[in-house]
KEGU-171185 format. One record per residue (C-alpha): residue number from 1; residue in three letters; x, y, z. Coordinates in Angstrom, 2 decimals, decimal comma. Example, Ala and Ser with C-alpha at 12.3 -4.5 7.8 and 13.67 -1.06 7.14 Angstrom:
2
   n res       x       y       z
   1 ALA   12,30   -4,50    7,80
   2 SER   13,67   -1,06    7,14
// end
This chain:
231
   n res       x       y       z
   1 UNK   -8,93    0,39    9,03
   2 UNK   -5,83   -1,83    8,93
   3 UNK   -5,48   -4,29    6,06
   4 UNK   -2,99   -6,96    5,73
   5 UNK   -2,35   -8,25    1,94
   6 UNK   -0,52  -11,55    1,56
   7 UNK    0,03  -14,15   -1,12
   8 UNK    2,07  -17,24   -1,86
   9 UNK    3,39  -16,35   -5,14
  10 UNK    6,13  -13,69   -4,06
  11 UNK    6,61   -9,94   -4,32
  12 UNK    6,71   -9,77   -8,10
  13 UNK    3,47  -11,60   -8,79
  14 UNK    0,93   -9,76  -11,02
  15 UNK   -2,11  -10,66   -8,94
  16 UNK   -0,54   -9,05   -5,76
  17 UNK   -0,08   -5,63   -7,53
  18 UNK   -3,65   -5,96   -8,82
  19 UNK   -5,14   -6,53   -5,28
  20 UNK   -2,87   -3,75   -3,69
  21 UNK   -4,27   -1,23   -6,33
  22 UNK   -7,81   -2,34   -5,69
  23 UNK   -7,50   -2,02   -1,87
  24 UNK   -6,14    1,31   -2,09
  25 UNK   -8,93    2,27   -4,43
  26 UNK  -11,68    0,94   -2,24
  27 UNK  -10,21    1,89    1,01
  28 UNK   -8,27    5,08    0,55
  29 UNK   -8,04    5,93    4,04
  30 UNK   -6,84    2,51    5,34
  31 UNK   -3,29    1,61    6,45
  32 UNK   -2,58   -1,30    4,01
  33 UNK    0,34   -3,43    4,67
  34 UNK    1,83   -6,10    2,25
  35 UNK    3,61   -9,16    3,61
  36 UNK    4,61  -12,07    1,23
  37 UNK    7,08  -14,80    1,03
  38 UNK   10,42  -13,81   -0,70
  39 UNK    9,92  -16,69   -2,97
  40 UNK    6,89  -18,13   -4,44
  41 UNK    5,39  -20,93   -2,06
  42 UNK    2,61  -22,46   -3,95
  43 UNK    0,84  -25,55   -2,69
  44 UNK    1,99  -25,17    0,92
  45 UNK   -1,35  -25,05    2,64
  46 UNK   -0,97  -24,55    6,37
  47 UNK    2,57  -25,85    6,57
  48 UNK    4,90  -23,71    8,61
  49 UNK    8,69  -23,15    9,04
  50 UNK    9,78  -25,01   12,19
  51 UNK   11,00  -21,67   13,90
  52 UNK    9,36  -19,34   16,29
  53 UNK    7,68  -16,48   14,30
  54 UNK   10,09  -13,81   15,93
  55 UNK   12,96  -15,90   14,46
  56 UNK   11,76  -15,42   10,75
  57 UNK   13,70  -12,88    8,75
  58 UNK   11,44   -9,83    7,58
  59 UNK   12,82   -7,31    5,27
  60 UNK   11,25   -4,08    4,19
  61 UNK   11,50   -3,59    0,51
  62 UNK    9,11   -0,54    0,07
  63 UNK    6,84    1,52    2,37
  64 UNK    4,39   -0,85    3,97
  65 UNK    5,81   -3,75    1,87
  66 UNK    7,66   -6,60    3,42
  67 UNK    8,92   -9,94    2,50
  68 UNK    9,60  -12,93    4,77
  69 UNK   11,65  -15,85    4,60
  70 UNK    8,94  -18,14    5,38
  71 UNK    5,81  -20,08    4,08
  72 UNK    2,47  -18,58    3,65
  73 UNK    1,09  -19,65    7,03
  74 UNK    4,20  -18,08    8,54
  75 UNK    3,01  -14,78    7,33
  76 UNK   -0,19  -14,88    9,56
  77 UNK    1,83  -15,66   12,53
  78 UNK    4,22  -12,87   11,75
  79 UNK    1,71  -10,39   10,54
  80 UNK   -1,18  -10,96   12,99
  81 UNK    0,75  -12,35   15,94
  82 UNK    3,41   -9,59   15,67
  83 UNK    1,56   -6,77   14,35
  84 UNK    3,45   -4,26   16,27
  85 UNK    6,23   -4,85   13,74
  86 UNK    4,03   -3,27   10,98
  87 UNK    1,61   -1,02   12,63
  88 UNK    2,21    1,90   15,06
  89 UNK   -0,79    0,92   17,08
  90 UNK   -3,91   -1,43   16,87
  91 UNK   -4,38   -4,55   15,08
  92 UNK   -5,24   -5,72   11,51
  93 UNK   -9,00   -5,61   10,69
  94 UNK   -8,99   -7,60    7,46
  95 UNK   -6,70  -10,05    5,74
  96 UNK   -6,66  -10,31    1,81
  97 UNK   -4,56  -13,10    0,39
  98 UNK   -4,26  -13,21   -3,45
  99 UNK   -4,86  -12,54   -6,26
 100 UNK   -3,42  -16,16   -6,69
 101 UNK   -2,05  -17,25   -9,95
 102 UNK   -4,14  -20,28  -10,46
 103 UNK   -7,56  -21,19   -9,18
 104 UNK   -8,30  -22,75   -5,67
 105 UNK  -11,48  -24,90   -5,82
 106 UNK  -12,58  -28,29   -4,73
 107 UNK  -10,33  -30,23   -2,52
 108 UNK   -7,45  -28,26   -3,60
 109 UNK   -8,49  -25,62   -0,97
 110 UNK   -6,78  -27,76    1,64
 111 UNK   -3,47  -27,43   -0,27
 112 UNK   -3,63  -23,80   -1,10
 113 UNK   -1,67  -21,21    0,68
 114 UNK   -3,78  -18,69   -0,37
 115 UNK   -6,90  -20,11    1,18
 116 UNK   -4,74  -21,48    4,02
 117 UNK   -3,94  -18,00    5,23
 118 UNK   -7,41  -16,68    5,13
 119 UNK   -8,51  -19,88    7,16
 120 UNK   -5,85  -19,16    9,62
 121 UNK   -6,51  -15,64   10,05
 122 UNK  -10,24  -16,35   10,72
 123 UNK   -9,94  -19,42   12,81
 124 UNK   -7,01  -18,53   14,98
 125 UNK   -6,88  -14,73   14,98
 126 UNK  -10,42  -14,00   14,66
 127 UNK   -9,86  -11,58   11,77
 128 UNK  -12,05  -11,11    8,69
 129 UNK  -10,54  -12,75    5,62
 130 UNK  -11,36  -13,11    1,89
 131 UNK   -9,20  -15,25   -0,41
 132 UNK   -8,87  -14,34   -4,19
 133 UNK   -7,63  -16,59   -7,03
 134 UNK   -7,68  -16,28  -10,78
 135 UNK   -8,08  -19,16  -13,20
 136 UNK   -5,06  -19,02  -15,66
 137 UNK   -3,98  -20,98  -18,60
 138 UNK   -0,27  -21,82  -18,35
 139 UNK    1,52  -21,72  -21,75
 140 UNK   -1,33  -20,11  -23,39
 141 UNK   -0,39  -18,49  -26,84
 142 UNK   -1,75  -14,95  -27,48
 143 UNK   -3,02  -14,47  -24,16
 144 UNK   -1,11  -11,84  -22,02
 145 UNK   -1,07  -11,72  -18,25
 146 UNK   -3,17   -8,65  -18,50
 147 UNK   -5,84  -10,54  -20,24
 148 UNK   -5,57  -13,58  -17,99
 149 UNK   -6,32  -11,36  -14,95
 150 UNK   -8,75   -9,21  -16,56
 151 UNK  -11,87  -10,66  -14,60
 152 UNK  -10,07  -10,35  -11,42
 153 UNK   -9,02   -6,69  -12,07
 154 UNK  -12,68   -5,78  -12,86
 155 UNK  -14,47   -7,75  -10,14
 156 UNK  -11,98   -7,43   -6,97
 157 UNK  -13,07   -3,94   -6,20
 158 UNK  -16,80   -5,21   -6,13
 159 UNK  -15,89   -7,87   -3,67
 160 UNK  -13,80   -5,54   -1,50
 161 UNK  -16,91   -3,25   -1,06
 162 UNK  -18,73   -6,16    0,60
 163 UNK  -16,17   -7,76    2,97
 164 UNK  -18,79   -8,25    5,68
 165 UNK  -18,25   -8,06    9,33
 166 UNK  -18,36  -11,62   10,40
 167 UNK  -14,96  -13,28   11,11
 168 UNK  -16,38  -16,72   11,59
 169 UNK  -16,16  -17,48    7,94
 170 UNK  -14,01  -17,11    4,93
 171 UNK  -15,07  -16,24    1,38
 172 UNK  -13,05  -18,08   -1,19
 173 UNK  -13,51  -16,21   -4,39
 174 UNK  -12,21  -17,70   -7,80
 175 UNK  -12,38  -15,75  -11,08
 176 UNK  -12,90  -17,77  -14,51
 177 UNK  -10,48  -17,10  -17,34
 178 UNK  -12,81  -15,25  -19,48
 179 UNK  -15,70  -12,93  -19,19
 180 UNK  -17,78  -14,43  -16,49
 181 UNK  -21,48  -15,40  -16,99
 182 UNK  -22,29  -14,41  -13,48
 183 UNK  -21,62  -15,37   -9,84
 184 UNK  -22,53  -18,51   -7,94
 185 UNK  -22,21  -19,23   -4,30
 186 UNK  -21,14  -23,03   -4,37
 187 UNK  -20,27  -25,83   -2,16
 188 UNK  -16,89  -26,98   -2,24
 189 UNK  -16,49  -30,19   -4,76
 190 UNK  -14,82  -33,39   -3,42
 191 UNK  -12,56  -33,42   -6,45
 192 UNK   -9,15  -32,36   -7,08
 193 UNK   -7,50  -31,09  -10,39
 194 UNK   -4,12  -32,58   -9,19
 195 UNK   -5,77  -35,95   -8,44
 196 UNK   -8,56  -36,31  -10,92
 197 UNK   -8,74  -40,00  -10,89
 198 UNK   -9,93  -40,04   -7,21
 199 UNK  -13,63  -39,67   -6,33
 200 UNK  -14,49  -38,68   -9,91
 201 UNK  -18,11  -39,32   -9,14
 202 UNK  -18,12  -36,51   -6,51
 203 UNK  -17,54  -33,82   -9,30
 204 UNK  -21,16  -32,46   -9,10
 205 UNK  -22,34  -29,69  -11,45
 206 UNK  -23,70  -27,40   -8,75
 207 UNK  -20,33  -27,24   -6,96
 208 UNK  -17,38  -24,92   -7,23
 209 UNK  -15,28  -26,89   -9,81
 210 UNK  -17,92  -27,33  -12,37
 211 UNK  -19,20  -23,97  -11,98
 212 UNK  -15,91  -22,24  -12,43
 213 UNK  -15,20  -24,37  -15,58
 214 UNK  -18,58  -23,22  -16,79
 215 UNK  -17,43  -19,62  -16,72
 216 UNK  -18,97  -18,47  -13,33
 217 UNK  -17,16  -16,54  -10,55
 218 UNK  -17,44  -18,87   -7,72
 219 UNK  -17,80  -18,03   -3,96
 220 UNK  -17,31  -20,82   -1,45
 221 UNK  -18,09  -20,01    2,20
 222 UNK  -15,55  -21,83    4,31
 223 UNK  -16,38  -22,13    8,05
 224 UNK  -13,20  -22,76   10,05
 225 UNK  -13,57  -23,79   13,61
 226 UNK  -12,95  -20,67   15,88
 227 UNK  -10,13  -21,06   18,33
 228 UNK   -9,28  -17,57   19,27
 229 UNK  -11,15  -16,41   22,42
 230 UNK  -12,81  -19,97   22,75
 231 UNK  -13,03  -21,28   26,43
// end
């Protein structure tokens, strides 16, 4: 198996190291390649750099670890479209973006580089993908990074053991800040934490925003329209 790990937070991100470690533990025989933007690129959604993928600078900084001078979506066009740069043979079988520093639920999935990469991998390249994000509390006193990512550290391996074989949908997984009450498969709420005054009435209790705030791990099933191989 060939696995591509990516993020939109850059090469030093805590959540990236956590995901790399979990993937190596669950898939010890896999070829695991990491490709991330040189600088953090949060909130870019599916935006791309207006250059051919071949023209984007890619630098190897460690074995199977690369940085790219591009946006999150660029990473998919480079990593999946030009996989010969990173693999001696074959293609990537699984894309794992994350673990993002901050949750991606509700309408914010449309602005998320983390979720956008998973959607692009599935919809355009036909590759299985699962996106991971951790709810965090910026400026929290007495709460270390280790503590904020404790839920993700504990549960990411569990989700990696069940990535499924269907590339026609993406699982968007969000971990609550504190010990989870359980797991919920949720619809995406028509609510944005960045635009809370809009469609407030659409913030429903059974959907992902409210369930994450209530302390549940949320899994939303996103079904992008398949492009690769369509007639």
